[in-house]
N, C-alpha and C positions, 0 to 999 in steps of 0.2 A: 430883364435882369438875367445875367448868365448863370448857368448851373454851377459853375465853379465858385462864383461869389456866394451863391445860396448855401452851398455845402460848407464853405469856409465860415460863414456867419453862424450856421447851425452848429458846427464843430466848436467854435469859440464859446458860444453860450453853453453848450453841453459840458465843456471842460470847466467852465466857471461854476456851473451847478454841481458838478461832481466834486469839485474841490470844496465847495461850500458844504455839501452833504457830509463829507468826511470830517470837516472842522466844526461846523455848527449846523446840524441838520434842521433845527427849528428856523434858522435864518434862511436856509435853502428852501423850506416850504413857503415862506413868505415871498421870497424872490420868485419862485415858480408861479405863485398865484398872481403876481404883478405883471407877468409877461403878457404882451398884446401883439397882434400882428403889426408889422411895419412894412416899409417899402421893399424889404428883402425877403423876410419870412412870412408865409401866409398862415391862415388859421390852422391848417393841418400840422405844419411844422411846429407851431407854438403849442398845440395840443399834445404833440408827441413829447416835447421837452417838458411840458408841465406835468403830464401824467407820470412819466418816468421818475421825475424828482419827487413827486408826491408819494409814490409807492416806495421808493428807496429810503427817503428821509422819514416817511411815516413808519416804516418798518423799524428803523433804527431807534426812533423815539417811542416805539410800541404804541402807536396811535392808530387803531383800526379805522377810525372814521376818515383819517387822511388817506390811508391806503384805499379805502372804498371810493373816495373822491377821485383818485387817479384811475381806478378800475372803471368807474362810470364814464370817464372821458374816452377810454380805450374801447369800451363796449360800443359806444356810438360810432367811433371810427371803423371798427371791425364790421359793424352791421352795414355800413355804407360800402365797404370794400371787403367782402368775405373771402376774396381770393388772395388777399395780401398776407404773405408770410411774415412781413415786418410787423403788422398790427397783431397777428396771432402770437408772435414771439413776446411782444411787450405785454399783451394781455395775460399770457401764461405766467410771466414774471409777477404780475399783480396778483393773480390767483394764488400763486405759491406763497407770497408774503401774507396774503389774507389768511390762509389756513394755518400758517406757522404762528400767527398771533392769537389763534383760538386756543384756550386753555381747557382741556378736558383730561380726566384721568385715563390712564392706559386700561383697556384698549379702546375706550369709547371714542378717542380722537380719530382713529382710523375709520370708524363707522360713520361718525357724524360729519366728517370732511370728505367722505368717499366720492360723492358726486362732483364736488368742486375739483378734487385732485384728478379724477378721471378726465374731466374736461381740460385741466392743465396739461396732462400728458398728451392728450389728443392735439392740443395747440402746439406744443413743442415739436411733436412729430410732423405736424403740418408745416411748420416753419422750416424744420430741418430738410424736408423734402422739396421745398420751394426753390427751384433753380434760378428764379428771377432775382433773388436777393443775394448779397455778397456771401462768398463761401465762409468767411470768418464768422458771420452772423449765423449761418446755418450750423456751423460747428458749435457755436455757443448754445444753440437750441438743443442739439443732441447732448451737449455737456449737461445742461440743466435738466434734460430728460433723465440722464443718468443719475443726477443728484436726487431727483424726486423718486426714482425707482429704488435707489439705495435706501432712502428714508422709509420705504415700505418693505425692507429686507429682501428686495429682489436684486441681490448682488450680482448674479450672473448676467441678467439683462442690463444692469447698470454698467458693468464692464464692457459689454458689447456696444453700448451707447457711447462710452468714452472712446472706444476704438473708431467708431464711425465719425466722431468729432475730429479725431486726429488724422483721419484720412482726408478730411477737408482742410484742416489747419493744424499742421504738426507742431506749431508753437503755442497752442492753447494750453496755458499753464494750469488751468483748473482741470481740464481733461487729463493732463499728464499726472498731476498729483492725485487725482481721483483714481486713476488706473494703478498708480504706484501703491497707494494705501491698500487697495484690495489685494494686490499681489503680495505685499508684505504680510498681510494677514494670513494668506493661504500658504505662504512659504513656511509658516510655523505650524500649520494644521495638517499638512499632507506630505506624504513621502513620495508622491508622484512627481518626478522630474523637478526637484526643488532647485537645482542649479539653473534651469531655464527660467523658473519663476523669479528667483532672485536676480538673475541677469537682466531680465526685462524690467523689473522694478527699478534696478539701478540705472538703466538707460533712460527710463521715463523721468526719474528724479534729476539726472544729469541735465537733461534737456530743459526741465522746468527751472533749475537753478541758473541756467545760462541767461535767462531774461526775467529777472524779478519785477521789473517795471511792467511787463506784460501781465503778470499776475495781479499787480496792484490795480492796473486799469480794469481788469475783468472782475476782480473780487472786492475792490476797494481796500483802503488801508487796514480796516479792521479785519477783513477776510485774509489779507496777506499776513497779518500778525498771527492769526490763528493757524496758518500753515507753516510758520517758521520752525516749530519743533520737527515737523516732517522733513523740511528742506535741510535741516542740519544733520540728518541721518547720513552717515557715510557707508556706502555699500562698496565693497571691493569690486574692482573692474573685472567682471566675469564674462568670458566669451560665451555667446549663445551657442548651445549645442549644434553641431553640424547635422543638418537634416538632408544633406545631399545624397547620403547613402541609404536612406530609408525609401520605402516604396512611394510611388506617386499617389497612391491612395492615402497613405499615412501623411504625406505632405498636404493633401487636400483636407484631411481631418484637422491637422494642426493650424493650417492657414485660416480656416473658418471657425476654429474653436468649437469643434463638434464631438470631442472625446467625452465619453461617459466616465469621468474620473471625478473624485471629490476635490477638485480644484477648478480654476477657471482658465488656466494656461498649461500647455505642455502635457506630455505623457511619457511613461517609462517604456521605451521600445525594447528594453531588455526582457520584458515579459512577453511570453508567447500570446497571452490574452491580456491586452493592455487596456481594455475598457473595464476598469476595475471598480466602478461605483457599485456599492452594495451595502447592506446592513448585516450585522453579524448575529443578532439575537432578536427574539420576539418574546415578550413576557405575556403570559396568559394566566387566567384564574386557574387554580388547581383543580377545579371541577370540570374543566374542559377535557374532552376525550383526548387520548394519546394520539401521537402522530405528528408529522411535520406541519407547522402552521401554514395554511394556504397562502399566506402573504409571500412566502419565499417563492413559491411557484408563480404567483402573480408578477412579482418583480422580475423574475427570469424572463417571462413572456414580454413584459414591458421593455426590457433591455433588448431582447432579440428582435422584437418588432421595430424598435427604433434603429437598430443596426441595419436591418433590411432596408428601411426607408433611406438611410444615409448612403448605403452602398448602391441602391438604385439610382440615387441622384448622381453619384460619382460616375457610374457606368454610363448613364445617359449623357453626361457632360463631357467625358474625357475618353471614352473607349469606343472602338468601332463595334457597332451592333449589327449582327446579321439582319437584313431586311428582306423579307419575302413578299411583302404586300405591294400590290400595284394599285395606286390611288388615282382618283379623278382629280384633275386640275380644276380648282374652283376659281381660278383667275383673280385671286385677291391676295397673292403672296402668302397664303396659308401654308403651314408646315404640318405634314401628316406623317405618321409612321411610328414604329416601336419606340424610338427615342423620345418623341414628344408625349406619347402616352405614359412612358416611364416617368417623365418629369411630373405630370399631373398626378400619377399614382403615388409617387413619393410624397408630394405635398399633402394630399388628402389623408394618406396613411398617418402622417404626423398629427393632424388634428383629431383623427380617430383615436389615437393613443391617449389623448387628454381625457376622453370619456372613460378609458380604462383606469386612469389615475383616480378618477372620481369613484369608480367601483372598488378599487383596492383600498382607498381611504375609508370607504364605507365599511368594508369588512374589518379593517384594523381598528377603527374608532367606534365600531358598533353603531353606525348611523342608521336611522330608520329608512325604510323605502324598499320597494321591489327592485331587485337588481336589473330586471328587464327594462326598467324605465329611468335608471340613474344616468345623468349626463353631467358633463363638466360645467356647463353653463348655469345649472340650477341646483347644484349639489350643496353649495356652501351657505346660501342665504335663505331667509324666509321669503315667501312671495312678496313682491314689491307692492306697496300701497301708495297711491298718489299723495304727495305732500308729506309723507312720513319718511324719516331717514332709514336707510337700509339697515337690516339686522341679520346677524349671523344666525344660523340654526343653533339651538341650545347647546348641543354637544360640541360644535365648532367653537362657539364663544367660550365654553368652559375650558377647552384646551388652550385657546389663545390667552385667556385670563391667567392661566398657569405659566405663561411665558413661551408657548409654542408659536414663535413668530413666523415659522415657515408656512403656517396656515394663513397668515395675513398675506404673504406673497402669493400663494396658490389662489386664494379667493379673489385677490385683486386682478390676477391674470384673467380669471373668468369674466370679470366685469369689463376688462379692456377688449375682450373678444366680442362683446355685445355691440349693438348698433351704434352707440355713442362713444365707443372706445377706439383707441389708436391702433389696435390690432384687428379691428373688425374686417379689414380687407382680406386677411388670411382666412377667416371663416367663410367669407363670401366666395372666395376662389374655391375653397374646398366644397362648399355646397353646390356650386355651379358644376364642377367636374364630377360630383357624385350623382346629382339628381337631374342635371341637364347636360349640356355639352360645352366644353371649353376648347376653343381652337386658337392656336398660337400662330402669329405672323412674324416674319422677319423684316417686313417693311410696312409700317402703318398697321392699323388694326381695324380698318373699314372693310366689312364683308361685301361680297358681290351683291348680296341681298340680305338685309337685316331680318332676324327672327327672334321672337321673345324666348325661344327655347335654346338659344345659343349665345354664349358670351365669347368675346374676342379679346385677346391680350397680345401685346408685343412680347416676343419670346425673351428678350433681354430683361424686361421688367418682371416677367413671370419667374425667371431664374433667380433674380434678386429676392423675390418674395419666398421662393423655395428655400434658399439658404437661410433667410431670416426665420422661416417656420421651423427648420431643423434646429436652429439656435434656440428658439423659444421652447420647443419640446424638450430639448436637452436641459434647459433651465428648469422646467417644471419637474422633470425626473430628479434633478439634484435637490430641488426644494422638497419633493416627496421623501427622498431618502433622509434629508435633514429632519423632516417632521417626525419620521419614525425614530431616528437616532435620539432626538431630544426627548420624545415621549418615553423611550426606554430608559434614558438617564434619569428622568423624573421618577419613574416607577421604582427604579432601584434605590434611589436616594431617599425616598420617603418611607421605606421599610414596610411596604404593603404586604399582606399575606397572599403571595402569589407563587405560582410555579414558574421557574425560569428554564428555558430551553436554549442551549447553545448549539448551533448547527455547525459542524466542522466544515472546513473549506471545501472538501471533496464533494459535499452534498449540495453545494450551490455553485459549483463550477469554478475551479481555480485557474 
């Protein structure tokens, strides 16, 4: 049987099931259950069609058992082919539907679904990175990753995921509308380059409106109707600001979205110091000794450390660096020198910054623990117990219960950096270059002789990880600033008996 005929038959049945799911999801479930292999489609094809419909229609009918039935089919497929991004993508969709059907009070839903959602994010990232599957499917994996990140208040990372999706498939209407929604939100919240933010939101919406059927295909009819109010927004056609006259370094910062500003796109280059992210006040008990709260100094250091890592990356990538070292050729296309050490130094500096975020949070929220032993990975949750859902530390849970959702974002980043998370590779690279040796290669990554003390990476892959690590660290710093800002607002609005200190601009660097 020819591949073309198989694909045609698969597509026909898939379209039939999708149409039925929109019109009569219960009938779609029964139709999916009735599918059996035939002379054209084998068991794997049938299982894929069946599982997808059971999950989608089961979610619409709010039937967890039907969703679980679809997930069970995909678990078996993925177990047999764990290298398949296609199976990973569909399984992630199933897990996403499964968690959305679980009803718990805020914030317990985040805690009780944490393990499933962490695996969901891992699978979406796995599928998005799989170059063996079609680019439009990889784009949808990154789009869905963005959606689940946004659901956990990780809006900066969500936007980055939408952009990765659009780099693979510029017509993905869900990524376009997802990015536009975030930009519209921030155009109202920040004074940093609002014209650029609005202009980009308008471009995304214009592209999404150009192909409504594509949105219908990706989101279904119900999803399309939910997006209609957004699609009806008219944004004047605003030209994107001209960046040709800014420095190459500023272009690098804008291109990769690395600015420390209280928004997710653009910066105000009219400012001499355009990394403007900060908080303006810290509220303390009136019994606390006088003086500037340590948190201001801590955040200054967090910012400057990040800016150093960002600038190191830029210099290593785009500037000529004086090289005085003479190195031995190891005959394996390895790259040695100041440039490559700067790349690895920048990457591990970013991960080190996250530990400082945990320390600063501990000071601000009065969390227990010896500062010498505080780290980002273990700051937010109680020690894990086998078979028991994850639990936030009491002080963290209290703050989250009061609505401080930035702590949900920060704590879930820490989980994704652990062994089963989709960000774990970034921690692995950092640990390798800190405690062992990381050697970069421009052709292949096979050393002349392997050693357990040395890790080898292709330089292009490492550079991608470095940019993503810079983006991740920037996201966490923005979440941290949001956490402080929300807590300050809460303290002021509840009328607590507290002393309030406003720190003038000149004392925190204007």
